[in-house]
C-alpha positions in Angstrom: 103.2 42.0 87.7 105.2 41.3 90.9 106.5 44.9 91.3 103.0 46.4 90.8 101.8 44.2 93.6 104.8 45.0 95.7 104.4 48.7 95.3 100.7 48.4 96.1 101.6 46.9 99.5 103.7 50.0 100.2 101.2 52.6 98.8 100.4 55.3 101.3 103.0 54.3 103.8 105.2 57.0 105.3 108.6 55.3 104.3 109.9 52.9 101.8 113.1 52.2 103.6 114.4 52.5 107.2 114.7 56.1 108.3 113.4 59.0 110.3 113.4 62.8 110.3 115.9 62.6 113.1 118.3 60.7 110.9 117.8 63.0 107.9 118.4 66.0 110.1 121.6 64.4 111.6 123.0 63.6 108.2 122.2 67.2 107.1 124.1 68.5 110.1 127.2 66.4 109.0 127.2 68.1 105.6 128.5 71.4 107.1 127.6 74.8 105.7 125.4 74.8 102.6 124.7 77.6 100.1 121.6 79.6 100.7 118.7 77.7 99.0 121.0 74.8 97.9 120.2 72.8 94.8 119.4 69.3 96.0 118.8 66.0 94.2 116.9 63.2 96.0 117.5 60.0 94.2 115.0 57.2 94.8 112.8 59.6 96.8 109.8 57.3 97.3 106.9 59.3 98.8 109.4 62.0 99.7 110.0 62.2 103.4 113.7 63.3 102.9 112.8 65.6 99.9 110.2 67.4 102.0 112.6 67.9 104.9 115.4 69.1 102.6 113.0 71.5 100.9 112.0 73.0 104.3 115.3 73.0 106.2 118.4 72.5 104.1 120.7 75.5 104.1 118.6 77.0 106.9 115.9 78.4 104.5 115.3 75.2 102.6 116.5 73.7 99.3 115.2 73.5 95.7 114.8 69.8 95.5 114.6 67.6 92.4 113.1 64.4 93.6 113.4 61.3 91.4 111.7 57.9 91.4 110.4 55.4 88.9 107.0 54.7 90.6 104.2 57.2 89.6 102.3 56.4 92.8 105.1 57.6 95.1 105.6 60.7 93.0 101.9 61.6 93.2 102.1 61.2 97.0 105.1 63.5 97.1 103.4 66.2 95.0 100.3 66.1 97.3 102.4 66.3 100.4 104.5 69.2 99.0 101.3 71.1 98.2 99.9 70.5 101.6 103.0 71.9 103.2 103.3 74.9 100.9 106.4 73.5 99.2 105.2 73.1 95.7 107.7 75.7 94.4 110.5 73.9 96.2 109.9 70.3 95.1 110.0 69.1 91.5 109.0 65.4 91.3 110.5 63.6 88.2 110.0 60.1 86.9 113.4 58.8 86.0 115.8 55.8 86.4 118.4 56.7 89.0 120.9 54.4 87.3 120.5 56.1 83.9 120.2 59.8 84.6 122.1 60.8 81.5 119.4 59.3 79.4 116.4 61.0 81.0 115.1 64.5 81.5 117.6 64.6 84.4 120.5 64.8 81.9 121.9 67.8 83.8 125.3 69.2 83.2 128.1 68.2 85.5 128.1 70.1 88.8 124.4 70.9 88.8 123.7 70.1 92.5 125.1 71.2 95.9 123.6 68.2 97.5 122.9 64.7 96.2 120.8 62.6 98.6 120.0 58.9 98.5 118.6 57.3 101.6 117.9 53.6 101.1 118.1 53.7 97.3 121.7 53.1 96.2 121.2 49.4 96.3 119.1 49.7 93.1 122.3 50.2 91.1 124.9 49.0 93.6 127.0 51.1 96.0 130.1 51.4 94.0 128.2 52.2 90.8 126.3 55.0 92.7 129.5 56.5 93.9 130.9 56.6 90.4 127.8 57.7 88.5 126.5 60.4 90.9 129.9 62.1 91.5 129.7 64.2 88.3 126.4 65.8 89.4 128.1 67.5 92.4 129.0 71.2 92.2 132.4 72.2 93.6 132.2 71.7 97.4 129.0 69.6 96.9 128.1 66.7 99.2 126.8 63.2 98.5 124.7 61.6 101.2 123.8 57.9 100.7 123.0 54.9 102.9 123.7 51.3 102.4 122.6 48.1 104.0 125.6 46.3 105.4 126.7 43.3 107.4 127.4 44.2 111.0 129.0 40.9 112.0 132.1 39.2 110.6 130.4 35.9 109.8 126.6 36.3 109.0 124.6 33.2 109.7 123.4 30.9 106.9 119.8 31.9 107.5 120.3 35.5 106.8 122.6 34.9 103.9 119.9 32.7 102.3 117.7 35.7 102.2 120.1 38.4 101.2 122.6 36.8 98.9 120.1 36.0 96.0 118.8 39.6 96.2 121.7 41.9 97.0 125.2 41.1 98.1 125.7 43.0 101.4 129.2 44.1 102.3 130.8 45.3 105.5 131.4 48.9 106.5 135.2 48.3 106.0 134.7 47.2 102.4 132.4 50.1 101.6 134.9 52.6 103.1 137.5 51.1 100.8 135.1 51.6 97.8 134.6 55.2 98.9 138.4 55.7 99.1 138.8 54.2 95.6 136.1 56.3 94.2 137.9 59.5 95.2 135.7 60.8 98.1 136.6 61.9 101.6 134.4 61.0 104.5 132.6 63.9 106.3 130.6 61.6 108.5 129.3 58.1 109.1 126.1 57.2 110.9 124.8 53.7 111.7 121.0 54.0 111.6 119.3 53.0 114.9 116.8 50.2 115.3 114.1 52.8 115.6 114.6 53.7 112.0 113.8 50.1 111.0 110.7 50.2 113.3 109.5 53.3 111.5 109.5 51.4 108.3 108.5 47.8 109.2 105.9 48.9 111.8 103.4 50.3 109.3 104.3 47.8 106.7 103.9 44.9 109.1 100.4 46.1 110.1 99.4 46.3 106.4 100.7 42.8 105.7 98.9 41.4 108.8 95.6 42.9 107.5 96.1 41.7 103.9 93.4 39.6 102.4 93.9 36.5 100.3 96.0 37.6 97.3 94.1 37.8 94.0 96.8 36.1 91.9 100.2 34.5 91.9 102.1 37.8 91.5 100.3 39.4 94.4 100.9 36.2 96.5 104.6 36.3 95.7 104.9 40.0 96.7 103.0 39.4 99.9 105.2 36.3 100.7 108.4 38.2 100.0 107.5 41.1 102.3 106.5 38.6 105.1 109.8 36.9 104.7 111.7 40.2 104.7 110.0 41.2 108.0 110.6 37.8 109.5 114.3 37.9 108.6 114.7 41.3 110.2 113.1 40.0 113.4 115.3 36.9 113.5 118.6 38.3 112.2 118.4 42.1 112.6 121.5 42.2 114.8 123.6 40.9 111.8 122.9 43.7 109.3 121.8 47.3 109.3 121.9 50.6 107.4 124.9 52.9 107.5 124.7 56.4 106.1 127.8 58.1 104.6 128.3 61.9 104.1 130.9 62.3 101.4 132.7 65.0 99.4 134.9 64.4 96.3 138.6 64.8 96.8 139.9 68.1 95.5 143.3 69.7 95.0 142.9 71.1 98.6 142.5 67.5 99.8 145.6 66.5 98.0 144.2 65.9 94.6 146.6 68.2 92.8 149.9 66.9 94.3 152.1 64.6 92.3 153.0 61.5 94.4 155.4 58.6 93.9 157.2 55.8 95.7 160.4 56.9 97.5 163.3 56.6 95.1 167.0 56.0 95.6 168.5 59.3 96.7 165.4 60.5 98.6 166.4 59.3 102.0 168.1 62.6 103.0 165.1 64.7 101.8 162.7 62.4 103.6 164.7 62.7 106.8 164.7 66.5 106.4 160.9 66.7 106.0 160.3 64.5 109.0 162.8 66.6 111.1 161.1 69.8 110.1 157.6 68.6 110.6 158.0 67.4 114.2 159.3 69.1 117.4 162.1 66.5 117.8 164.1 64.4 115.3 162.6 61.2 116.7 160.3 60.5 113.7 163.1 61.2 111.2 165.4 58.8 113.1 162.5 56.3 113.2 162.2 56.3 109.4 166.0 55.7 109.1 165.9 52.9 111.6 162.9 51.3 109.9 164.7 51.5 106.5 167.4 49.3 108.0 164.9 46.9 109.7 163.2 43.8 108.4 159.9 45.5 108.7 160.7 47.8 105.8 158.6 47.0 102.7 160.0 48.3 99.4 157.5 50.4 97.5 155.5 51.4 100.6 157.3 54.6 101.4 155.7 57.5 99.4 156.5 61.1 98.8 154.6 64.1 97.4 156.6 66.5 95.2 156.6 70.3 95.5 156.5 72.3 92.2 160.3 72.5 92.3 160.7 68.8 92.5 161.6 68.7 96.2 159.9 66.4 98.7 156.8 68.1 100.1 155.4 65.3 102.2 156.2 61.7 103.2 154.2 58.7 104.5 155.4 55.3 105.4 153.9 51.8 105.9 155.9 49.1 107.6 155.1 45.6 108.6 153.5 45.0 112.0 151.4 42.1 113.3 148.2 41.6 115.3 148.2 38.4 117.3 150.9 37.1 114.9 148.9 38.0 111.7 150.5 40.4 109.2 149.3 44.0 109.1 150.7 47.4 108.3 151.6 50.4 110.5 151.1 53.9 109.1 153.8 56.1 110.7 155.1 58.6 110.4 153.1 61.0 108.1 154.8 64.4 107.6 154.6 67.5 105.5 157.0 70.3 105.2 155.9 73.1 107.6 155.3 75.6 104.8 153.1 73.1 103.0 151.0 71.8 105.9 147.2 72.1 105.3 147.9 72.3 101.6 146.8 68.7 100.9 150.2 67.3 100.3 150.1 65.0 103.3 146.6 63.8 102.4 147.8 63.1 98.8 150.6 61.0 99.9 148.5 59.0 102.4 145.8 58.3 99.8 148.4 57.1 97.3 150.1 55.0 99.9 146.9 53.3 100.9 146.0 52.6 97.3 149.4 51.0 96.8 148.9 48.8 99.8 145.5 47.7 98.5 147.0 46.9 95.1 149.6 44.7 96.7 146.9 42.7 98.4 147.4 44.0 101.9 144.5 43.7 104.2 144.8 45.8 107.4 146.4 49.2 108.1 146.7 50.6 111.6 147.5 54.2 112.7 147.7 56.1 116.0 146.6 59.6 115.3 143.8 62.2 115.2 140.4 60.6 114.5 139.2 63.6 112.5 142.1 63.6 110.2 142.4 59.9 109.6 138.7 59.4 109.6 138.6 61.1 106.1 140.6 58.1 104.7 138.1 55.6 106.2 139.9 54.7 109.4 137.7 53.7 112.3 138.5 52.8 115.9 140.5 49.6 115.9 138.6 48.4 118.9 135.6 47.7 116.6 137.6 44.8 115.3 138.9 43.7 118.7 142.4 45.2 118.1 144.2 47.1 120.8 147.5 49.0 121.2 150.3 47.6 123.3 150.2 50.7 125.5 147.6 53.0 127.0 146.0 55.2 124.4 142.5 56.8 123.9 140.2 54.4 122.1 139.3 56.8 119.3 143.0 57.5 118.5 144.0 53.9 117.7 142.5 53.4 114.3 142.2 50.7 111.7 141.4 50.5 108.0 140.5 47.2 106.4 141.5 47.2 102.7 140.1 43.7 101.9 137.3 42.3 104.0 137.4 39.0 102.2 140.3 38.2 104.5 139.4 37.7 108.2 140.5 40.6 110.3 142.7 39.4 113.2 142.0 40.4 116.8 144.4 41.0 119.6 147.3 43.3 120.5 149.4 45.1 117.9 153.1 44.3 117.8 155.1 47.1 116.3 158.6 46.7 114.6 161.5 47.0 117.1 162.5 50.5 116.0 159.2 51.8 117.5 160.6 50.9 120.9 157.2 49.6 122.3 
């Protein structure tokens, strides 16, 4: 069998995908505080480098790790390594399909794990599927860490597509961030894995391939040929794709999950003005909303409010038409919450609903000038990554962009705001 021959080529190697202890530790640091002796699930663990590190270090004193893979050889290697490190009581190796956990001995109740970990394995079932299926396993406050191979250029060359497209449809970071948003997660951290992580994987594998004898049959020959092609593609086109790791947490009521939101209705204008006046030190933002409402940049249905329990307007967010080098985009501004309700999740709720509405309308690009930590949780990244710049002097990390549909080319150039912005 092809896969038996493929796994034999990888047997005994330290890693089955690009990675390093440094990357695993960095991702663990992005998770924030964990419970003492957290319950961790490592999906697609391979020989277990991540599982072993989590068992030794997660939560400060180490985690109880359930490590899952379909290949017996990898699980045997993990058990032996755990025993050698004195971690047998911390690591449980389980043979199971990571795409069908409900039909295996891993049919755990919802909320069974504080940490669900998947370095280099989500591709087995698809990134969006992994986000959806693994969410139920997280305990309240739990964290999902997973990595995905992505395009790192806007237009990958034909040679690299000829390799990847038949095997797995890579997507861009922007498209995966949109999938994260749609699946109901907030982003705690994003980490583009360095080239050294690839070297840690392909170095030992390349040495084994170079030393391989003549294959004994067609399946072994096919497996050897595939691995050689894989390494060659990386050497030739490695600058066009790479692994990005995401540290995620499901949206909760505290993130805005419990606030009712809706488009602004007739009669809301005065309440929206009042919320914006109260939220900011001057009435400038409230006056801006009124001016935009009378401007041609106003887009009906893209002014959203969150409602307080008494039916009053608790928060407001607005998208209006702007351009980048003459190409249509959206400007997110202002975003406001009533002072008594700030940090309640009302503002986050209205922003998430507004972005979802924009995506449903077929909009492509949203721009915002704001705090990177706050807007990063919605998937915004520095606009400079796309060659987009503000028409005024601003810190690079504060001018941010979110691509809602990366099937449409992202424009480059300078943002032109609607006239009421006065810039």
